[in-house]
N, C-alpha and C positions, 0 to 999 in steps of 0.2 A: 505496499499499499504505500503511495506515492509521501509526502508531507506539503501542509497548503505552500508553504515558500517557496515549492520549485513549480509552483504555478501563478499568470496572473490573480491577484484577488478581486471576486466579485463585487466588492466593495470598494475597490479604485476611483480615482477618474478615469484610468484607461480604456477602464471596461466598461463604465458607464459611457464613453463616445462609441466605443465601439464593441460589443460582448463575444462579437463571433470570432477572434483569432483565439482569443480566453477557450472558449468552448470547442474549437479545434487542438488547442493544446491538453485540455482536460480530456477528450476524448479519445486523443491518440497515444499521452502519458500517464495521463491519472484518473481513468476511468471512477475510482472512490475513492474520495479524498477526505480528509477532515479538515473541515472551516472552523479554525476557533474563535470567529468573530461572532457568526450564527449559532455556535454550539452543536453543530450538524454536519452530516457527511452529506456530498456533494454526487450525484450520478449523475451522467452524460449522457454514457450510450444509447441508444433508439431502444434493443433488447431490454435492458435494467431498467426503464422507465417506465414503460410496456408490462412488463411485468408485475413492477411495483404496484401501478394505477388497477391491473387486471388481477390481482390477487385475491384469489378464490380458495384459499386454505390461510385464511385469518391470522396470513402471517402480520401482516402490516394494517396498523390501524391510522385514527385520524385523530387520535386525541392531540394532538399536537392542535386544535383548533379552542382547545381549551384557553391555552396562555395566546394564541395567535389573532382570535376573532374572539370570542366568548367578552372580552372585557369589556366592547364598543358593540355588540350584537346581542347578548346573551347566548343563550346557549341556542343552537341550531340544529338544524338536521344535517348540514356538513361533518361535525364530530361525533353524529349519533351514529349506534350500528345494530345490523340484529332487526328483529321483530319492531323496535322502537322506530327504527329508521325506515323502513320497509313502510310502516303506517305512516309516520310525516309524511314520506314522498309523496304518497296515496293522497292523499289530500291536499298537496299544491300540485301534483300533477294537473289534472285536469284542467288548469285553468291558461296553459301551458304548450299546447296540442287541441290536435282536431279541431272542431265544432267551438269549441271556446275560444281558441286564435282565428279563427275563420273571420266567424262572425260578431266577436266582440273586440278583440284587439287589433286585429288589421286594419279595421277602420280609423280608430286611434292614431296606429300609426302613420296612415296616411293622410292624417288630416295634420297631423303633428309636423312631419316632410315639408307637407305644402305650406304649414303656415313659415315654416323659418325658410324658405326660399321665397316665398313671394316678399319679403324684408332687403333682397338683395338682386332680385331677379332681373330689374329694371336697369341695375349699377353698372355692372359688364365687368364687373372683380368683387370676390370676396376670399376671407382668410378661411378656407373649409375646415380649419379648426377652430377657431376661437366661433365664428360665424354660423357653425352650421353640428357640426359632429358632436362638439363639449356640451352641446347644452340636448341636444334633440332624445337623446336616451331619459335623461330627466326627466324631458319632460313627456316621454312616453308613459313611461313609469306613474309619475304623478297624476297624470289622467286615469290610467289602469285604476290606480288604488282610487278615484273620486275627488282628490284632495284641492282645496282652494287653489285658483292658479297665484292666488296674492304668497302664498305661501312660499314658490321656489325658490325664491334667494336665499328661502334661510334653510332648505332643504337642496340645494347646492354649497354651500356653506359645510352641513353636517355630512355628507355624502363626499368633500375633499378631506374632512378630517378622518370619517373612516379609512377610506384609502391610504391615506398616510401614517394610521397607524398599521395595519396590515401591511403596511411594503415598509416597515421603520425595523429592518435587520441590522442596523446599527444600534437599536436602543437609545436612538435620542429621547431623553424623560420628556423636555418642551413635548416631542409628537405624541407620546404616549399621555400627557394629562391634556389635550388639547382633545384627542380622541375619547376620553373618558369624559372632559364635559359635552362634547357635540353627541356622547351616549345620554345625558340625564334631558339634554334640554330636547334631543328628537324623541324621548319615553314623555316630556312633560308635553310635546305638541302632538304627538298620536296617538298616548291610549285615550284622551279625552273622545278622538274621533272616532278610534275602537267602538266607545262605549258607546256613542251616539250611535253611529252605522248598524247596531244590534238592535235600537229601536226603529231603526230607520232604514230598514234593507232595500237597497237601492242594485241597478242592474251593474256594477261594478265588481272590481278583485278582491277590495275590502269586502264587503258583501258576501262572497262566494266564500271567504277563508272562515269569516262570521256562522256561516251555516255547515260547512265542510263538516263529515264527519265518516267514519271506515270502522267498522269494526266496537262498535259501540264509543271510539276514542273523538274527540272536536278539539279543537283548539284554542286555549284559554288566551286572554286578552294581550298578555305576554309573552305567547307563542308567535301570535300575530305581530304583534311589536318588532319581535325578534325578525323574524322572514320578511317583514318589511324592511329593515335596515341592514339586511341581507343584499336581497333585491337591488337596492337601490345602490348597493355599493358596488356585486360583482358585474349586475346586470350594465349599467351602465360604464362605467369604466373601461368594460370589453368592449363594446359594441361603439363608442367613441372612439378608440382606440383600435377598429379592425375597421372601419369608415374608413378612417384617416388615414389605415394603410392601405388599404385597398388601397384609393385613389392616389398613394406616392408610389407606388408599386406599379401603379397603370401608367401613370404620368409618366415614369421613368420609359416604357419602352413603349412609344409610339404604337407601333404595331399591334401586340397585343390591348392594347386602348381601343385601337381602330377596330379592331375583331371583337370587343365587349359592346360599343356602342351599335358595329351593325348588326349581330344577332345576340340579345338579351339573352337568350337561354345559357350564355356564358357565364351571366352574372354570377349563378352559385359557383363557377369552377376557380372564377377569382376570389373568391369569397374563402373556397376552401384552400385555395393555393395562398393565400396573404395568412390564413392561422398556420399552415405549415411553414409559410419561408420568412413572417413578421409575425409570430401570433405575441396580441397584446398582454397575456399572462407570459412569463417567464421560466416561473418559478412556483412547483409548489408543493408544500412538506407531508410527508408520511409519519409516521413511527413506528418500526420494525417492536413487532411483539415479540420476535425470536431470535435466534441468528437466522440470518441470508447468505448463502453463497451468492457473487455479485461479480461481475467484471474486476476484476484489480484485487479482488480478497473478499473478506466477512462480512458482514453488514452487524453490529452486537445490536444485542436482544435490547432494549430499552431505548437505542439509538434514536435522536431525529432524523430525516434524507431529507434533503435537499432534492428533490427532482428539476433537473435544468432540462424544461421544455425545448426553450431556443435553441438549447446544444443536441436534444436528441429529436428534434426537428428537421437538421440538419446532419443526420449522421449516414455517410454516403456508403456503409454496409445496408442503410433500408430503403435511400433516395438516389438515384441519378443524377448527377450534376446540381447537387444538395443547394450549393450558393446560387443556383439560378432562380427566379423568378419566373416558372411556367405554365401557363393557365392549361397548357396541352397536354401537364406530363402525364403517361400513362401510369404512372406508380402511385396513383393519388385518388381514390375513387370518390369523387360528388356527390352519386349516391348514397353514398353512407356516410360523410361527412358530417352529419350534425346528426348522428344516432351513436350509440352505444358503439359499434360495430366502427367507427371510425379508424380509418389507418395514419393521421398525424394524434399529436396528444394534444393539442391546446386546449382542451374540453375535458382532460383526464377522461379513463375508460371504465367500462366496469361500472360497480354499483352506486360509483360516486361521480357517476359521469353529470354532466354540467345539466340541471333539471331545465334551464333557460335555453339549451340550444337552438329550439324551433324560436324562439322566439327574439335571437338574436338571428336567425335567419331571416328571419321576416321582416324585423326592422333593417338588416343590413340592405335586402334585394329588393325592398320598395325606396330606400333612401337612394340607393345608387341606381333605379333606375329612374328617380324625379329628378334629381342631381345631372346626370344625361340628358334629359330632357330637356332641362332647362338650360342648358350647357352645353350643347352640340359640339360648338367648337372651342371646347374646353382646352386649357395649355394654362402652362406655367407663365408667370405674374413675373415682372423686376423685382428682385426679392425672393423671389420663390426660394425655401432652406427646408428639402423635406428631412432634414438631420432629425433623428431618434433622440428620443432622451428616457431617461427612468431606468431601475434596474426588477423590480420587481417584477412590474406591469413597465410597459415599454412602446411609445409611438412616437410620430411625429410631433411637435411643436406646436409647427406652422406649418402651411398650404398656402401661401397667396397664389392666389388664380385666376386668369381672366377669361373674358369669353364675348360675344358679341351680345347684350344687352336685347330681348323679347321684344321686336316692332324695331330694333336698331340698323 
């Protein structure tokens, strides 16, 4: 097993600017390595990360979420296991698939995308991050909950604090304190709303959660608040960065952008390849319940393992020319990319596969189509800089683009 000082540090500025050389070094020379700062073992090869996520032998748990997310969200299905996890997932999953998604959520997504685009449709230029992607999923989730839009600015602030807490790998105490303050403020805002919704049910996600029941089990006010907090964080952050990443990748390859513009059936392929090539979430942690053999050594029982999705998704043992963005690649299956049978790792795999994957698919698909319709000649503008930022989650900071405005 290689020592951490032999490879670039995942908390270094060098890594934050471009993690992929570090990922390559880890895969090649240190596939299992102890990282002192995060008190975890780093795993970087596709085979190993997939094995952790797909675990059917109870060798890995999600107990890490007790310290990683519970302080800001409360206990959520992320850290549950067995029957408790299955029941809780069954309570919330129907809202994110099938008729519920198509009939109730898709119109909300379409409306919010259209309203945001209307703000710049006639201007000829926009920053796709600050002008669209960073707002879009938050407005969608708030509307799904049936929340008053006057509270969206505060919700955005809590969301940013939650994301920062989860990504606080360096243990910054100010960041931790801000996250815990946000939890208290979010609870003070949401719990009265949830109690009122129980008395005045509507046709929204909060009402559905208030009335959901599986095998005699229903959700308490605290359970619903925790799920709302989790969805706000996990759903908004990933969709925000997925949309920005997709357009950044397409703008870097005009031929692929033109292909997607001409054939919208390729949008799903472009999203799936973005999840592989530049995933919004670069790391997911698990706990080892027993000693587990891995490439490069044995992961000891009780250890935290940091699964480097960004490294595994570019493993040349799994993908040909992995450092090339290619929506036409034949070793990534778009048809299963948003299910637990996915062959990329951006949504994890197995029983903890992202419950909101189909929601993310709908959001990205609708947003991409509406943006391409509004900007048929989309192109980089002066000052365009698609440089990514972030360590735990990662995406472009800015995407300045220009286009011929409607009627122009």
